[in-house]
C-alpha positions, 0 to 999 in steps of 0.5 A: 461497458457493462456493469455487473451487479454482485453482492457487497464486497468483504473486507474480511481478508484485509485482518489476515492481510494486516497481520502478514504485512506487519509480520514480513515488513518487520521480518524485513527490517530486522534483517536490513538493519540488524542481522545483515550489518551484524554479519549474518549475510544468510539473512538476506534471503529474508529481504528478498523473499518475505520482505517483498510481500508487505508493500503490495500488501499495505498498497492493495489494502490501502485501495481497497479501504478507500474504495469499500471501507470509508468514504472519508478519504482525506482523514485516511490520507492525514492518518497515513501523513501523521503516522509517516511524520512520528516514524520519519525520524527513526526511519531516517536514522536506520537509512541514513539518507533524506528518503521519505518513508512508506507512509507518504508513498501511500498517502500521495497515492491515495490522493492521487487514486481519490482525486482522479476517482471524484473527478470520474463520478458523475455526481462530482461534475460541478464547476466548483468540485471539479475545480477543486479536484483538478487543483488537488490532482495537479499537486498530486502530480507536482509532488509525484514528480517532484518528491517521488524520487525521494519517496520509499519505493519511488514514483512506481510506488505512488502509482501502484496505489490508484492502480490497485484501486482500478483493478480492484473496482473493475474485478468486483464490478465488471466482466472478467475481460475488462477487469483483466485489461484493467489489472495490466497497469498494476501488474506491470508496476509490481514488476517495477518495484524490485530487481532481483528475481526472488524479490520480483517473483514475491512481489509479483505472487502477492499482487496476483494473489490479491487480485484474485481475492478482489475478483472473488469480492473477498468473499471466499477468505474466512473471517478472522475470529474477533480475538484474533483481529488486530487492534487499531491502536496496535495497527496504527502504532506498529511501524513508528514503535518497531522502527523505533525499537530497531533504532534503540537496538541498533544504537545500544551496545 
């Protein structure tokens, strides 16, 4: 397999992706938990269209950041888990069921992706390191099987993060044919996330757009002006914050 030397990947596209993911997620939740229950059935189209953009964007950005923006993968995973824990109570109040929110899905997917990648790297092949990563991978696979049905987006939602990581790595570093073959798993998983035709279209279209960006190493997307970038505190607090606000609006007459 031929490795191709490219310019270092550019992560500027993720700044656009953050805004788009948060806006479409919020629109989906407002429609799902406020408008539709209040009798505004026409808001269903928001859930079937714009609402299906958010998750593949979040999954793609988690995979990209793990590949190219951080080497502290366990710290990244822990941060996702903390956000998920803070958001879990308002999420359960809105959904009315024992389902773990999307942050747990992303964290488990990141865990599986990073342990698998670590095992495949040449530097990892010493007995102690291999044993540690094998045990982590085994724990991750057990959680994927046992807890997967209780996760938002289910087992397929977990697997799409390592699938995105594989596709993005190959698109940046390997010839087009090899990279195209590596994109097949994530494209197939994207088709499993939704049942309706509009939702399927928007999920797959978002996935393909991200893959096209990755094929160019992220260099064709202009950077946001510094003042327009999402503050870190807002990025990390938006998910639990907007769920809590919706809960307050639902509870207060």
